[in-house]
C-alpha positions in Angstrom: 1.5 -10.3 5.2 -0.4 -12.1 2.5 -4.2 -12.6 2.2 -4.1 -16.1 3.6 -2.3 -14.9 6.7 -4.8 -12.1 7.2 -7.8 -14.5 6.8 -6.6 -17.2 9.2 -5.8 -14.5 11.8 -9.3 -13.1 11.3 -10.6 -16.6 12.2 -9.2 -16.2 15.7 -10.0 -12.5 16.1 -12.9 -13.2 18.4 -10.6 -15.1 20.7 -7.6 -12.9 20.2 -9.6 -9.7 20.5 -11.3 -10.6 23.7 -10.6 -8.4 26.7 -9.8 -10.4 29.8 -7.8 -10.1 33.0 -6.3 -13.4 34.1 -5.8 -14.0 37.8 -2.6 -15.5 39.2 -3.1 -19.2 39.1 -1.2 -22.4 38.3 0.0 -21.9 34.7 0.4 -25.7 34.2 -3.1 -26.5 35.5 -5.3 -28.3 32.9 -8.2 -26.0 32.0 -9.8 -28.3 29.5 -9.3 -31.5 27.5 -10.3 -31.8 23.8 -10.4 -35.5 23.1 -7.1 -36.7 24.5 -5.4 -33.3 24.2 -4.9 -31.1 27.3 -5.1 -27.4 27.3 -3.4 -25.6 30.2 -4.1 -22.3 31.8 -0.9 -20.9 30.3 -2.1 -21.7 26.8 -5.4 -20.0 27.5 -3.6 -17.0 29.1 -1.3 -16.6 26.1 -4.3 -15.9 23.9 -6.1 -13.5 26.3 -3.4 -11.6 28.2 -2.1 -9.8 25.1 -5.3 -7.9 24.9 -6.1 -7.5 28.6 -7.1 -4.0 29.6 -9.1 -2.0 32.2 -12.3 -3.7 31.3 -13.1 -6.9 33.3 -14.8 -10.0 31.9 -15.8 -11.3 35.3 -19.4 -12.0 34.3 -19.9 -15.7 34.0 -21.8 -15.3 30.8 -18.9 -13.4 29.1 -16.4 -16.0 30.3 -18.5 -18.8 29.1 -18.7 -17.1 25.7 -14.9 -16.9 25.5 -14.5 -20.5 26.5 -17.0 -21.6 23.8 -15.1 -19.7 21.1 -11.8 -21.0 22.4 -13.2 -24.6 22.5 -14.4 -24.4 18.9 -11.0 -23.1 17.8 -9.2 -26.0 19.6 -11.6 -28.6 18.2 -10.7 -27.5 14.6 -7.0 -27.6 15.4 -7.4 -31.0 16.9 -9.1 -32.3 13.8 -6.3 -30.8 11.6 -3.7 -32.6 13.7 -5.5 -35.9 13.6 -5.6 -35.5 9.8 -1.7 -35.0 9.9 -2.0 -31.6 8.1 0.8 -30.4 10.3 3.2 -32.9 8.8 2.9 -31.9 5.1 5.8 -30.2 3.4 3.5 -27.3 2.3 2.5 -26.6 5.9 6.1 -26.8 7.2 7.3 -24.5 4.4 4.6 -22.0 5.1 5.2 -22.0 8.8 8.9 -21.6 8.3 8.3 -18.5 6.1 6.1 -16.9 8.9 8.8 -17.8 11.4 11.4 -15.9 9.4 9.1 -12.8 9.4 8.2 -13.0 13.1 11.9 -13.5 14.1 13.2 -10.4 12.4 12.5 -8.0 15.3 14.3 -10.3 17.7 17.4 -10.5 15.5 18.4 -6.9 15.5 19.6 -4.5 18.3 16.5 -2.5 19.2 18.6 0.2 21.0 20.7 0.7 17.9 17.5 0.8 15.7 15.9 3.4 18.0 19.0 5.6 17.7 18.9 5.3 13.9 15.3 6.4 13.9 16.1 9.4 16.1 19.1 10.2 13.9 17.0 10.1 10.8 14.3 12.2 12.3 16.8 14.8 13.5 18.4 15.0 10.1 14.9 15.5 8.5 14.8 18.9 10.1 17.7 20.1 7.8 18.2 19.9 4.1 21.6 19.7 2.5 22.6 20.9 -0.9 25.8 19.2 -2.2 27.8 18.4 -5.3 29.8 15.2 -5.7 32.3 13.5 -7.9 31.9 9.7 -8.3 34.5 7.2 -9.4 32.7 3.9 -9.8 33.9 0.8 -7.9 31.8 -2.4 -7.4 31.2 -3.6 -3.9 32.9 -6.9 -4.7 35.7 -5.3 -6.8 39.1 -7.0 -6.8 41.7 -5.3 -4.6 43.6 -4.0 -7.6 40.5 -2.4 -9.0 39.6 -0.9 -5.6 43.0 0.5 -5.2 42.9 2.0 -8.7 39.5 3.7 -8.0 40.7 5.0 -4.6 44.0 6.4 -6.1 42.0 8.2 -8.8 39.5 9.8 -6.4 42.5 10.8 -4.1 44.2 12.5 -6.9 41.1 14.5 -7.7 40.9 15.4 -4.0 44.4 16.7 -4.1 43.6 18.9 -7.1 40.6 20.4 -5.3 42.7 21.3 -2.3 45.6 22.6 -4.4 48.2 20.2 -3.0 51.9 20.4 -3.9 51.7 24.1 -4.8 49.1 23.6 -7.5 46.1 26.0 -7.9 42.9 24.7 -6.6 40.6 23.2 -9.2 37.0 24.2 -9.6 34.7 21.5 -8.2 32.1 21.8 -10.9 34.7 21.8 -13.7 36.4 18.8 -12.2 33.1 16.9 -11.7 32.0 17.5 -15.3 35.3 16.3 -16.7 35.9 13.3 -14.3 32.8 12.2 -12.5 31.4 8.8 -13.5 27.9 9.9 -12.5 26.3 10.5 -15.9 24.3 13.5 -14.7 27.5 15.4 -13.9 27.8 16.2 -17.6 24.7 18.4 -17.3 24.7 19.5 -13.7 28.5 19.7 -12.8 27.9 17.2 -10.0 25.2 19.4 -8.3 22.7 17.1 -6.6 20.4 19.9 -5.4 18.9 19.8 -2.0 18.2 16.5 -0.2 17.4 15.2 3.2 17.7 12.0 5.3 16.9 8.7 3.7 17.2 10.1 0.2 20.9 9.1 -0.3 22.7 5.9 0.6 23.7 6.0 4.3 27.5 6.4 4.0 27.0 9.3 1.6 24.3 10.9 3.9 26.6 10.5 7.0 29.4 12.4 5.4 27.2 15.1 3.9 25.6 15.8 7.2 29.0 15.9 9.0 30.7 18.2 6.4 30.6 22.0 6.9 29.2 24.3 4.2 32.0 25.1 1.7 34.1 22.2 2.7 35.0 19.1 0.6 35.0 15.6 2.2 37.7 13.0 2.1 36.8 10.1 -0.2 33.8 8.1 1.0 32.9 4.6 -0.1 29.4 3.6 -1.0 28.0 0.7 -3.0 28.4 2.8 -6.1 32.1 3.6 -5.6 34.1 6.4 -4.2 32.8 10.0 -3.8 34.1 13.4 -3.0 31.3 15.6 -1.5 31.2 19.3 -1.4 28.5 20.8 0.8 27.1 23.9 -0.8 24.3 24.9 1.6 22.2 24.0 4.5 18.6 25.1 5.2 15.8 24.2 7.5 13.5 21.6 6.1 10.8 23.1 3.9 8.3 20.4 4.7 5.8 19.0 2.2 3.4 20.7 -0.1 0.1 19.7 -1.8 -0.5 21.3 -5.2 -2.6 21.0 -8.3 -1.1 21.5 -11.7 -2.0 21.9 -15.4 0.5 20.5 -17.8 0.9 20.8 -21.6 3.4 18.2 -22.8 6.5 19.0 -24.8 7.5 15.7 -26.4 11.1 15.2 -27.5 10.0 14.7 -31.1 7.7 17.7 -31.3 8.0 20.0 -34.3 8.5 23.8 -34.1 4.8 24.2 -34.9 3.9 21.8 -32.0 6.1 23.9 -29.7 4.4 27.2 -30.7 1.0 25.6 -30.3 1.9 24.3 -26.9 3.0 27.7 -25.7 -0.2 29.3 -27.0 -2.3 26.6 -25.3 -0.7 27.0 -21.9 -1.0 30.8 -22.2 -4.7 30.6 -23.1 -5.3 28.4 -20.1 -3.3 30.8 -17.9 -5.5 33.7 -19.0 -8.6 31.6 -18.0 -7.0 31.0 -14.6 -6.3 34.7 -14.1 -9.8 35.5 -15.2 -11.1 33.4 -12.2 -12.2 30.2 -14.0 -12.1 27.1 -11.8 -8.6 25.6 -11.7 -9.8 22.1 -11.1 -12.2 22.2 -14.1 -9.5 23.6 -16.3 -7.1 20.8 -15.3 -9.8 18.1 -16.0 -10.5 19.7 -19.4 -7.0 20.6 -20.7 -4.1 19.0 -18.7 -2.0 16.5 -20.6 -1.3 14.8 -17.2 -4.4 12.6 -17.4 -3.8 10.9 -14.1 -3.8 14.1 -12.0 -6.1 15.9 -14.5 -8.9 13.5 -13.6 -8.6 14.7 -10.0 -8.6 18.3 -10.9 -4.8 18.4 -11.3 -4.1 17.4 -7.7 -0.8 15.6 -7.1 0.3 13.6 -4.0 2.1 15.5 -1.2 5.8 15.9 -1.9 8.9 17.4 -0.3 12.4 18.1 -1.2 14.1 16.2 -4.1 10.8 14.4 -5.1 9.9 16.5 -8.2 12.0 18.2 -11.0 13.9 21.1 -9.5 12.0 23.7 -11.4 8.6 22.3 -10.3 9.7 22.1 -6.7 11.1 25.6 -6.7 7.9 27.1 -8.2 5.6 25.1 -5.9 7.4 26.1 -2.6 7.6 29.7 -3.7 3.8 30.0 -3.4 3.2 31.7 -0.1 -0.5 31.0 0.6 -3.0 28.3 -0.1 -4.8 29.2 -3.3 -1.9 31.1 -4.8 -1.1 30.2 -8.5 2.3 30.3 -10.2 3.1 31.7 -13.5 3.9 29.5 -16.5 7.2 27.6 -16.2 8.8 24.7 -17.9 10.3 21.3 -16.8 11.6 18.4 -19.0 8.0 17.1 -19.1 6.4 20.3 -20.4 4.8 23.6 -19.5 3.1 23.9 -16.1 0.8 26.1 -14.0 0.7 25.2 -10.3 -1.8 26.1 -7.6 -1.0 25.6 -3.9 -3.6 23.7 -2.0 -1.8 23.2 1.4 1.6 23.0 3.1 2.8 21.2 6.2 6.1 21.0 8.1 7.9 17.8 9.3 5.5 15.7 11.3 6.1 15.0 15.0 8.4 12.0 15.7 5.7 9.8 17.2 3.4 10.5 14.2 6.0 9.4 11.6 7.8 6.8 13.6 6.0 3.9 11.8 6.9 5.3 8.4 10.5 5.9 9.6 10.8 2.3 10.8 9.8 0.9 7.4 12.1 3.3 5.5 15.1 2.5 7.9 14.4 -1.2 7.5 14.7 -0.9 3.7 17.9 1.2 4.0 21.5 0.0 4.4 21.7 1.6 7.8 19.4 -1.2 9.1 22.5 -3.5 9.0 23.9 -1.6 11.9 21.3 -3.1 14.2 22.1 -6.6 12.8 25.8 -6.0 13.2 25.3 -5.0 16.9 23.1 -8.0 17.5 25.8 -10.3 16.1 28.3 -8.8 18.4 26.0 -9.4 21.4 25.4 -13.0 20.3 29.2 -13.6 20.1 29.7 -12.1 23.5 26.8 -14.0 25.1 27.8 -17.3 23.5 31.6 -16.9 24.2 32.5 -16.9 20.6 36.1 -17.3 19.7 37.5 -18.4 16.4 40.8 -19.4 15.0 41.6 -17.5 11.8 44.4 -19.9 10.9 41.8 -22.6 10.3 40.1 -20.2 7.8 43.4 -19.6 6.1 43.8 -23.4 5.5 41.1 -23.0 2.8 43.3 -20.8 0.6 45.3 -23.8 -0.9 42.1 -25.7 -1.8 40.4 -22.9 -3.7 41.0 -23.4 -7.5 39.6 -22.0 -10.7 36.4 -24.0 -10.3 35.4 -21.8 -7.4 35.4 -18.7 -9.6 33.3 -20.5 -12.1 30.8 -21.6 -9.5 31.7 -25.3 -9.8 33.8 -25.9 -6.7 33.0 -29.0 -4.6 33.4 -29.3 -0.8 35.3 -32.6 -1.4 38.3 -30.4 -2.2 38.5 -29.6 1.5 38.0 -33.2 2.6 41.0 -33.2 4.9 39.9 -30.1 6.7 37.7 -31.1 9.7 38.8 -29.0 12.7 36.4 -27.0 14.9 36.6 -23.4 13.7 34.5 -21.8 16.4 31.7 -22.5 18.9 28.6 -20.8 20.2 28.1 -22.1 23.7 28.2 -25.9 23.3 27.4 -25.8 19.6 30.5 -26.4 17.5 31.0 -25.4 13.8 33.8 -27.1 11.8 35.7 -26.6 8.6 33.3 -29.2 7.1 30.4 -26.8 7.8 32.3 -23.9 6.2 33.3 -26.1 3.1 29.6 -26.9 2.6 28.7 -23.3 3.0 31.3 -22.3 0.3 29.9 -24.9 -2.1 26.2 -23.8 -1.6 27.0 -20.0 -1.7 29.5 -19.9 -4.6 28.8 -18.0 -7.8 30.5 -17.1 -11.0 32.9 -14.2 -10.3 36.0 -12.5 -11.5 39.1 -14.5 -10.7 41.1 -13.2 -7.7 43.5 -14.5 -5.1 42.0 -17.1 -2.7 42.3 -14.8 0.3 40.2 -12.0 -1.3 37.5 -14.6 -2.1 37.5 -16.6 1.2 37.8 -13.9 3.9 34.5 -12.0 3.2 32.7 -15.4 2.8 34.0 -16.6 6.1 32.7 -13.4 7.8 29.4 -13.9 6.1 29.4 -17.5 7.3 30.1 -16.5 10.9 27.4 -13.8 10.8 24.7 -16.0 9.3 25.6 -18.8 11.7 25.2 -16.4 14.7 21.9 -15.2 13.5 20.6 -18.8 12.8 21.8 -19.9 16.2 19.9 -17.1 17.9 16.8 -17.7 15.8 16.8 -21.4 16.8 16.6 -20.5 20.5 14.0 -17.7 20.3 11.3 -20.1 21.6 13.3 -20.8 24.7 14.4 -17.2 25.3 11.1 -15.4 24.6 7.8 -17.0 25.8 5.8 -14.4 23.8 7.6 -15.5 20.6 6.8 -19.1 21.4 3.1 -18.2 22.0 2.9 -16.2 18.7 4.4 -19.1 16.7 1.8 -21.4 18.3 -0.9 -19.0 17.2 0.4 -18.9 13.6 0.8 -22.7 13.6 -2.8 -23.2 14.7 -4.0 -20.4 12.4 -2.5 -22.1 9.3 -4.0 -25.4 10.2 -7.3 -23.7 10.9 -7.3 -21.9 7.6 -6.5 -24.9 5.5 -9.1 -27.2 7.2 -11.9 -24.5 7.4 -11.3 -23.8 3.7 -11.8 -27.5 2.9 -14.8 -28.0 5.2 -16.6 -24.7 4.9 -15.5 -22.0 2.4 -14.6 -24.0 -0.7 -17.3 -26.6 0.1 -20.0 -23.9 0.1 -18.8 -22.5 -3.2 -18.4 -25.9 -4.9 -21.5 -27.7 -3.5 -24.0 -26.0 -5.9 -26.7 -28.5 -5.3 -26.4 -28.2 -1.5 -26.3 -24.4 -1.8 -29.5 -24.3 -3.9 -31.2 -26.8 -1.6 -30.3 -24.5 1.3 -31.7 -21.6 -0.6 -35.0 -23.3 -1.3 -35.5 -24.2 2.4 -34.6 -20.6 3.5 -35.7 -18.4 0.6 -38.1 -16.4 2.9 -34.9 -15.0 4.6 -33.9 -13.3 1.3 -36.8 -11.0 0.5 -36.9 -7.9 -1.7 -38.5 -5.0 0.1 -41.4 -3.3 -1.6 -40.0 -1.8 -4.8 -41.1 0.9 -7.2 -41.0 0.3 -11.0 -40.2 3.9 -12.0 -38.4 6.2 -14.4 -36.7 9.5 -13.7 -36.9 12.0 -16.6 -34.2 14.7 -16.7 -35.2 17.4 -19.3 -33.4 20.4 -20.7 -36.1 22.8 -19.8 -39.8 23.2 -18.9 -40.9 23.0 -22.5 -39.2 19.6 -23.0 -40.7 18.3 -19.7 -44.2 19.2 -20.7 -43.7 17.6 -24.1 -42.5 14.4 -22.5 -45.5 14.3 -20.0 -47.9 14.8 -22.9 -46.4 11.8 -24.8 -46.5 9.7 -21.6 -50.3 10.4 -21.3 -50.6 9.1 -24.9 -48.9 5.9 -23.7 -45.8 6.4 -25.9 -42.9 4.1 -25.1 -39.6 5.5 -23.7 -37.9 4.7 -27.0 -40.5 6.6 -29.0 -40.2 9.6 -26.6 -36.4 9.6 -26.8 -36.4 9.4 -30.6 -38.6 12.4 -30.9 -37.3 14.6 -28.1 -33.6 14.0 -28.7 -33.9 14.3 -32.5 -32.2 17.7 -32.5 -30.0 17.2 -29.4 -29.0 14.2 -27.4 -28.9 16.5 -24.3 -32.6 17.3 -24.3 -33.7 14.2 -22.4 -32.1 11.5 -20.2 -34.1 8.7 -18.7 -33.2 6.4 -15.8 -35.6 3.5 -15.6 -35.4 0.7 -13.1 -36.8 -0.9 -10.0 -36.0 1.4 -7.1 -35.7 0.3 -3.4 -36.8 2.6 -0.6 -34.1 5.1 0.3 -32.2 4.4 -2.9 -33.3 7.7 -4.5 -34.7 10.6 -2.5 -36.7 11.9 -5.5 -38.4 8.6 -6.0 -39.0 8.2 -2.3 -40.8 11.6 -2.3 -43.1 10.4 -5.1 -43.5 6.7 -4.1 -47.1 6.2 -5.2 -48.0 5.3 -8.9 -48.3 8.3 -11.2 -46.4 11.3 -12.6 -44.8 13.7 -10.2 -44.6 17.5 -10.4 -41.6 19.1 -12.0 -38.5 19.8 -10.0 -35.6 22.1 -11.0 -32.1 20.8 -10.2 -28.7 21.9 -11.5 -30.4 23.9 -14.3 -32.5 20.9 -15.5 -36.1 19.9 -15.0 -36.8 16.5 -13.5 -39.9 14.5 -12.8 -40.7 10.9 -11.8 -43.2 8.4 -13.3 -43.9 5.5 -10.9 -45.6 2.8 -13.0 -46.4 0.3 -10.2 -45.3 -0.9 -6.7 -44.1 -4.5 -6.3 -45.0 -6.4 -3.2 -42.1 -8.0 -1.1 -41.1 -11.3 -2.6 -38.1 -13.7 -2.3 -35.1 -12.8 -4.3 -34.1 -15.2 -7.1 -31.2 -17.5 -6.3 -28.7 -15.5 -8.4 -29.8 -12.2 -6.8 -29.1 -13.5 -3.3 -26.3 -15.9 -4.0 -23.7 -13.9 -1.9 -25.9 -13.9 1.2 -27.0 -17.5 0.7 -23.4 -18.6 0.4 -22.4 -16.8 3.6 -25.4 -18.3 5.5 -24.6 -21.7 4.0 -21.0 -21.5 5.2 -22.3 -20.6 8.7 -24.6 -23.6 8.6 -21.8 -25.9 7.5 -19.5 -24.7 10.2 -22.2 -25.2 12.9 -22.8 -28.7 11.6 -19.1 -29.4 11.5 -18.5 -28.1 15.1 -21.3 -30.4 16.3 -19.7 -33.4 14.7 -16.3 -32.5 16.1 -17.8 -32.3 19.6 -19.0 -35.8 19.2 -15.7 -37.0 17.9 -13.5 -35.2 20.5 -15.5 -34.9 23.7 -14.6 -31.6 25.6 -14.4 -31.3 29.3 -13.8 -28.1 31.2 -12.3 -28.0 34.7 -14.9 -25.7 36.4 -12.6 -25.3 39.5 -9.7 -24.1 37.4 -12.0 -22.0 35.2 -13.3 -20.2 38.4 -9.8 -18.9 39.1 -9.8 -17.0 35.8 -11.4 -13.6 35.9 
């Protein structure tokens, strides 16, 4: 959700967040009128019921507060409607975008999605180690290319099983020689350990259903055809939190660089073994600057998230605080310290994260596919594929160049299918073909048309269902109303209050002048904190202060031999801003205080009386108050423009 959406929803949080219990009453009864617009009990309930709880808002004062907030909200929406803001193309496009987002949960099979979540969670308990052989084949490959790829992978499968009396081939040797996964040249097809949601779904399915030591039949993914050999299964090792120190080994390093790198990591390792602080060493020496700044700490990680060597060494550490030996990855030399380890979280704890991951994964299409089947059944879908086949003769070369026109199918106008009473014709499909065509490899018409027809039917079903969500689901209709009003409210409030307060500099300054006593500095101390290397330096500084030497003169003398002898922080301090200054608030020079091996004292030169802040010093607060002022003035003008009446009798039925 973007910033604008968050902000306009924040506008209504006082209304939306209120806790109320609504009694049974006539939903269509008019609760209030705003100008000539009527607001029913149902509309009021839609806002409040979603957050109703055990607490009761039966006190009249509380209910009156809610009504006032709701009234102000409806006044602004009424003004936006009168200004025709809801008819602009920008508004319609924005609302349409939000509708697409809000509709998504309704356009998938929730039962299927729940099963997918549980399946993914169950698989996360086990990690698979597998090797594979890949023969590439594009998702939209021509039939002849698909057949060629399948024949090739099937032949390799025969070699692995020793068909026709031949000796069984070694999987790794065959992968290295034939796999079109570039990494197979180095790893013989070995993918290492992985778990759910780390491989494409069809690959994951076969890997988890194949026994250790067995080789799968060819499986098709978006990358092509695979043979999978499951090498091992183990319980999930969970996630680990570590710190590390790394010395880089660049590809272009010289032999001398390599020797120096080894010496450096060994020297660091000796310091670790001698008990020096690991975090400090990482900050000082690690070439991984991002983690080094945090004492070497890396984010939590689990299986297949780090280089295999790094993962192995990290998970081999048995206890928090244990430190590995020196080891190497493709990035350089490492030393790792274990901070913490955790197992797979409970299902309820990771359900939200699982939902987002499943939604981004190809398996999410299963919920959509199931929903399409339900829509077809509910809407009595039945098509005539012969009418689809009538498009084959009108598809020419232009289609494969992305230049085909629907006029080519001008004679085709029969009804292809219906969803309830809504009919979809060959004309509709021809227009769909024209708007969805793209340059592609030339093939026969059937191979081009059949998948596009399925896509047309699927998208039509989803669009049909989306169009009737308002009728089927009152909560969706209410939510859309909230978003509609929210967008209108945001745009108009920005124009009347937020942007106006920022742009109206003269009005802002005038408001400040009238209210400057509201923006006062507290009593402040004009003071300096002196941090000295030792008692001797502190005494020298104090002696110079008594002779009225300036800070610059003092620093020049004291720091002549070392810039670390004296540091000075000089400013106006507010109460509670610095505890040392607070303890020595009165003018004068404090006694010495030893802290972190340094000697500190405070010189308070004078105390400043409370006074108004300058305009630039209080501009943020002034702007916020000016916005509140503008909004109150605006609300008052709207009440005069659109008189509000509340039906007290109907209001009394709401508790």
